[in-house]
N, CA, C and O of each residue as an XYZ file, in Angstrom:
300
protein
N     127.729     82.109    125.184
C     127.946     82.106    123.758
C     126.897     82.990    123.085
O     125.698     82.785    123.273
N     127.343     83.965    122.307
C     126.426     84.877    121.637
C     126.088     84.357    120.246
O     126.958     83.825    119.557
N     124.843     84.504    119.830
C     124.495     84.076    118.472
C     125.127     85.013    117.441
O     125.192     86.226    117.641
N     125.587     84.430    116.339
C     126.258     85.217    115.303
C     125.272     85.980    114.426
O     125.610     87.034    113.888
N     124.072     85.463    114.279
C     123.091     86.069    113.389
C     122.147     87.002    114.142
O     120.928     86.856    114.054
N     122.692     87.938    114.863
C     121.871     88.883    115.605
C     121.445     90.018    114.664
O     122.271     90.571    113.938
N     120.166     90.355    114.682
C     119.628     91.390    113.801
C     119.813     92.753    114.457
O     119.434     92.963    115.610
N     120.399     93.666    113.705
C     120.595     95.026    114.175
C     119.483     95.896    113.596
O     119.535     96.267    112.423
N     118.478     96.225    114.409
C     117.321     96.965    113.924
C     117.631     98.430    113.646
O     116.831     99.111    113.005
N     118.758     98.926    114.106
C     119.092    100.319    113.822
C     119.436    100.508    112.348
O     119.325    101.616    111.823
N     119.851     99.439    111.680
C     120.144     99.532    110.253
C     118.881     99.478    109.406
O     118.897     99.917    108.256
N     117.791     98.952    109.944
C     116.550     98.831    109.183
C     115.817    100.166    109.130
O     115.269    100.522    108.087
N     115.795    100.908    110.227
C     115.051    102.161    110.293
C     115.900    103.359    109.877
O     115.940    104.364    110.587
N     116.565    103.264    108.755
C     117.315    104.404    108.251
C     116.402    105.276    107.409
O     115.314    104.858    107.015
N     116.849    106.474    107.142
C     116.027    107.388    106.347
C     115.882    106.891    104.919
O     114.844    107.110    104.294
N     116.904    106.225    104.390
C     116.826    105.694    103.033
C     115.748    104.616    102.933
O     114.985    104.593    101.967
N     115.680    103.735    103.910
C     114.654    102.685    103.901
C     113.257    103.250    104.099
O     112.295    102.729    103.534
N     113.132    104.294    104.882
C     111.829    104.919    105.085
C     111.359    105.563    103.787
O     110.175    105.489    103.457
N     112.265    106.193    103.046
C     111.919    106.791    101.757
C     111.484    105.717    100.774
O     110.534    105.920    100.018
N     112.163    104.580    100.773
C     111.797    103.474     99.884
C     110.400    102.957    100.221
O     109.599    102.716     99.318
N     110.102    102.785    101.497
C     108.784    102.296    101.891
C     107.686    103.291    101.534
O     106.611    102.894    101.083
N     107.949    104.584    101.733
C     106.959    105.590    101.368
C     106.733    105.617     99.863
O     105.602    105.794     99.412
N     107.800    105.441     99.079
C     107.663    105.412     97.623
C     106.838    104.223     97.174
O     105.984    104.356     96.297
N     107.083    103.056     97.766
C     106.307    101.868     97.411
C     104.837    102.026     97.790
O     103.954    101.651     97.020
N     104.573    102.578     98.970
C     103.190    102.773     99.386
C     102.477    103.795     98.511
O     101.299    103.626     98.197
N     103.177    104.849     98.116
C     102.588    105.840     97.224
C     102.269    105.231     95.869
O     101.201    105.482     95.310
N     103.190    104.431     95.336
C     102.958    103.783     94.047
C     101.789    102.804     94.139
O     100.968    102.730     93.225
N     101.714    102.068     95.215
C     100.603    101.137     95.418
C      99.276    101.888     95.538
O      98.272    101.476     94.957
N      99.273    102.984     96.287
C      98.065    103.780     96.431
C      97.621    104.366     95.096
O      96.435    104.336     94.767
N      98.567    104.898     94.327
C      98.219    105.483     93.033
C      97.680    104.443     92.064
O      96.711    104.711     91.354
N      98.286    103.267     92.019
C      97.810    102.238     91.099
C      96.439    101.710     91.510
O      95.597    101.430     90.657
N      96.214    101.573     92.820
C      94.904    101.102     93.270
C      93.817    102.151     93.039
O      92.697    101.812     92.660
N      94.147    103.420     93.267
C      93.143    104.458     93.043
C      92.838    104.606     91.555
O      91.682    104.809     91.183
N      93.855    104.509     90.697
C      93.617    104.560     89.255
C      92.753    103.389     88.806
O      91.834    103.556     88.005
N      93.053    102.207     89.325
C      92.264    101.026     88.955
C      90.832    101.141     89.454
O      89.898    100.777     88.740
N      90.648    101.641     90.665
C      89.304    101.774     91.224
C      88.474    102.797     90.439
O      87.312    102.547     90.118
N      89.082    103.952     90.132
C      88.352    104.995     89.406
C      88.027    104.540     87.992
O      86.917    104.770     87.512
N      88.975    103.898     87.316
C      88.698    103.455     85.950
C      87.688    102.312     85.920
O      86.938    102.179     84.954
N      87.659    101.493     86.956
C      86.657    100.416     87.035
C      85.261    100.987     87.269
O      84.296    100.531     86.655
N      85.145    101.975     88.147
C      83.841    102.561     88.452
C      83.305    103.389     87.286
O      82.097    103.432     87.054
N      84.197    104.040     86.559
C      83.733    104.880     85.444
C      83.460    104.057     84.192
O      82.818    104.546     83.263
N      83.930    102.832     84.153
C      83.719    101.978     82.998
C      84.704    102.236     81.874
O      84.540    101.719     80.768
N      85.734    103.039     82.153
C      86.728    103.378     81.141
C      87.654    102.206     80.839
O      88.118    102.044     79.710
N      87.913    101.407     81.839
C      88.856    100.309     81.699
C      88.402     99.162     82.586
O      87.964     99.375     83.717
N      88.511     97.939     82.067
C      88.215     96.777     82.885
C      89.513     96.336     83.558
O      90.515     96.096     82.884
N      89.495     96.232     84.854
C      90.711     96.002     85.620
C      90.746     94.581     86.134
O      89.777     94.084     86.706
N      91.893     93.928     85.919
C      92.152     92.645     86.568
C      92.868     92.965     87.880
O      94.021     93.396     87.868
N      92.196     92.759     89.000
C      92.716     93.210     90.285
C      93.946     92.442     90.737
O      94.598     92.832     91.706
N      94.272     91.351     90.044
C      95.476     90.605     90.416
C      96.743     91.344     90.024
O      97.792     91.136     90.633
N      96.662     92.213     89.007
C      97.872     92.878     88.522
C      98.020     94.304     89.041
O      98.865     95.049     88.545
N      97.224     94.697     90.023
C      97.314     96.047     90.563
C      98.621     96.248     91.321
O      99.126     97.369     91.390
N      99.174     95.185     91.887
C     100.379     95.310     92.716
C     101.664     95.341     91.897
O     102.739     95.541     92.462
N     101.583     95.150     90.599
C     102.791     95.104     89.758
C     103.565     96.423     89.763
O     104.791     96.372     89.859
N     102.935     97.609     89.666
C     103.737     98.841     89.692
C     104.562     99.017     90.956
O     105.701     99.478     90.880
N     104.019     98.664     92.119
C     104.786     98.778     93.361
C     105.963     97.823     93.366
O     107.038     98.162     93.862
N     105.770     96.629     92.818
C     106.880     95.678     92.737
C     107.949     96.147     91.754
O     109.141     95.941     91.984
N     107.525     96.774     90.667
C     108.505     97.314     89.715
C     109.319     98.438     90.335
O     110.527     98.519     90.117
N     108.678     99.296     91.098
C     109.401    100.368     91.776
C     110.403     99.781     92.761
O     111.534    100.258     92.849
N     110.006     98.762     93.495
C     110.921     98.116     94.439
C     112.120     97.510     93.715
O     113.252     97.653     94.177
N     111.889     96.840     92.593
C     112.990     96.244     91.842
C     113.935     97.304     91.305
O     115.152     97.122     91.340
N     113.395     98.404     90.809
C     114.245     99.482     90.301
C     115.091    100.073     91.420
O     116.278    100.335     91.224
N     114.500    100.284     92.581
C     115.244    100.834     93.713
C     116.340     99.876     94.157
O     117.450    100.309     94.464
N     116.046     98.588     94.196
C     117.049     97.599     94.603
C     118.197     97.559     93.610
O     119.358     97.510     94.017
N     117.899     97.578     92.321
C     118.953     97.515     91.304
C     119.814     98.769     91.335
O     121.039     98.681     91.249
N     119.187     99.933     91.457
C     119.954    101.180     91.491
C     120.834    101.234     92.733
O     121.983    101.668     92.655
N     120.318    100.806     93.865
C     121.110    100.797     95.097
C     122.280     99.827     94.991
O     123.383    100.134     95.442
N     122.048     98.666     94.402
C     123.125     97.689     94.244
C     124.203     98.221     93.307
O     125.392     98.047     93.575
N     123.810     98.862     92.221
C     124.796     99.427     91.295
C     125.563    100.576     91.941
O     126.768    100.715     91.729
N     124.875    101.397     92.724
C     125.545    102.493     93.399
C     126.580    101.966     94.392
O     127.696    102.480     94.472
N     126.197    100.938     95.143
C     127.129    100.354     96.121
C     128.285     99.659     95.436
O     129.400     99.657     95.959
N     128.046     99.074     94.286
C     129.096     98.351     93.561
C     130.152     99.304     93.044
O     131.347     99.050     93.197
N     129.727    100.397     92.433
C     130.686    101.303     91.802
C     131.184    102.382     92.750
O     132.067    103.162     92.393
N     130.627    102.433     93.950
C     131.133    103.372     94.953
C     132.477    102.903     95.491
O     133.326    103.718     95.851
N     132.670    101.588     95.546
C     133.892    101.025     96.122
C     135.073    101.070     95.164
O     136.219    100.949     95.595
N     134.814    101.243     93.870
C     135.912    101.264     92.895
C     136.642    102.574     92.858
O     137.587    102.733     92.085
């Protein structure tokens, strides 16, 4: 008996998913570097808990756009 919930890893390593991961990492790197530089220069006081918000926003935008594209592609 074969399990029904078998994970197909070939669908995870697509070029689209790699682009999404690189975009999230770039956004995270940019927000952390901006926060670090502004904290060291004294230009802005940074709450380090909210540094990850831009990367999460980029992920949400990508998910919503992909879902809308898939929804209206079938019509």
